[in-house]
Steps between C-alpha positions, in 0.01 A plus 500: 500500500148412388385651173217757505261243351593245767450755773164600358385137508638425847436821690280457804378855531313737277446872468145620458300818539460572874120473464547132412718429801464156654730410787500123466226399748706603800389768743710732709368331815595153377841617392565656839352213701740244359794730576632483145600865498660477844709205387603663173603825660680324785706290258591795280581735785693233685715425197608861462840605631352833608145587609288687244553875499128570521229539759388190688139582417561457128594133548236420758320197347154659482639824355721315256212284376293813430796648313527188285125492430506868402794433269310209342199724440713781356663272244205266442694196615337159553646157588391148411484367859586574863844340478595721208376805686725412793800461267429836339454663839843369599659660191310821567622512860862446393475770235332743737773448759765548232338827387464636852856415598636650178304822549637538853852552357595866481768480233279400207399722207175312441211333682312171460142392563279194475334484160343270240794257522521464878360147521708360212823310477774656291458225239130575462563872474768467232297246303179703494593868512822541303570345157801655327675257268852593391634409156680167466836656576681598819422866567852575621673325211712692251300355210176631646646845566634511145172384351301765684750778432466431128155654521496879479462718807375838388567674829869410518625851420278693739701747707452566870308817416252289300422285803293666776584435864158342550206391290165343580310397189180493704525877525525513121180301464683207340411228753166321531365395843668202668366167375495152655621185327338265751604134521640501147871526425442783252719771650687514167180611323428772757856630479494517119154657487591770755803595292288521183233703680774744599656547156153528342416789732836667436466474121126553449392673821244222556506283813322174417481194722615215277425128506721261696251223420581526131861413582400220740268339242670575170874547558580134565818346367820338628564799729164647603254255644207702631455434871808280482737796471674699229714804429454851368724484193285226354185697587630811321589288198152345491326839521718645226446198275125505572475863395399623846315416820137551596360673809427345836138606457475300178691191623462488876733325742379165638804383696498170311593370157223491243478442126638795304212718381629598158195717436640747755873489436487728195285766667813698577511750785878549480786413266876475534770474234744286697690481825853561628711370783677706761862379530491253790653564840513878459283707731636810329362388162178391666465848646529651151225276368259560791556875458333463158235232557385219734723193471426129549738319736531169680617449858537245776178504703600200711501572873276588793600867506419563135173312532389700807628841384276786613676835464832684483806428285554126482862404562452146625641159430453367148707333234520515123290198407244692300150374583262793456432770240404859586519844339720789612290816474736747662790568732602753761677570827351518849550796733761287679696463176404141411475438126216276384318352201121536492351164400144420393403148603203279406391375843220750557488815711510319836866410445778754560436870455157461339643247256841665454845440644793729542816290475857611567676646195879487456518224759849392397477172307513548120160340456341725759311391809302181434644497146279788390752620237570156351214472254348840405310556176256752356265528202556754224231695320 
C-alpha cells in the first residue's frame, strides 16, 4: 500500500470549494458525443451477474452524467485531465451500482449511499482518510494483552445498576460538532481530542473544541507522525506531558503538517492527568467505560460497505486489521432489539448519520465487530 505522503504526491484528483470547480476542459456534450459514458456503463452492466436493482432512468447515460457532475460540484472535485475524469467516472459508476444493489436487499440493518469517497480506489481511501498506527506488537498477542492490562481500569468494579441501558453523550452536551480530517491521516488526533473534549465537559461543565492541529504539528515521534498516522495513547501521553492542549480557535486545523507553533501550545484550554486502557477484547468492559465518558477506539474501516455507510446499524463485512480511529460517544438498542455503539467519526457530516455511525454491539467475536473492542483508551482528569 502506498504511504499517505506518496498518495498525496501521486493523486490525480483534488478537492476544492465548489465555487472553484473546474471540470477539466471537457463539456457534457463532448463527453456524450464520444460515447464514453455509454461504453463505461455498458461494460460495467454487462460484467454484472445480475442487472442493477434500480430504475433504468438512473443509468441512462445523459442522466448518469448529470448525476456525476452534481456529485463533483457537491464535493468540489476536479481532475487533471479528461482521461483521469473517465477513470474516476468508471469508479463512481461501479460504486453507485454497488450501493443501489446493496440497498435493494431487504434483510439489511443499514443503508449505503454515494459519498465523498465514491470515485476512489480502496487504496487511496485508506491512505488518505484513515491513519491509525498500532503499537509495535501484535494486538492479539498475550504479551500485548498483559501489557495493557497492567494499566489500571477504574471502571472494572461497576455493577449492572451503575451502567444505564443507553447513553448518548451528545445529549449530555459532551460532544462537539462533527469535524473533518480531510486528506490527512490524522484520525488518531480527532479520536483523542473528542475523548478529551468529553471528559473536560464532564469534569468542568465546559464544552470546548480542542486543537487537533496541535497534535498533528507537535506530537511527532516514533509512533505519531502527523498526517502520516498515529495512535491515541501516544496523543494522551503528549498532552499530559505538555501540561494540556489548546483550543481549536487558537490553533486551527489545516489538514496538513506544519511547524509546531510553540507560542500556542501552552495556552491551555483543557488538561488531563493521564490515560487508562480498557481491557482489550471485552465489550462488557467497554460498555462500562462508555457509560462514564467518551472512549477512543480503533477499528477496521477497510471495505466498500463501511466506506459507503449511510444509516442504520452497521453489521457488515470487516476484519480486525485496525486502520482507523474514532470515538465511541454512546450506545443503545433499536426498537427491533439490535444493540449498537454510537461512533463519532472525522469524515464530515456528509458521511453516515450526519457524521456518526451506529455499529453492531455484542456481535460475537471477542474484539467486537471490526475490532472495535481491541484497542480502547480514555483520558483521565
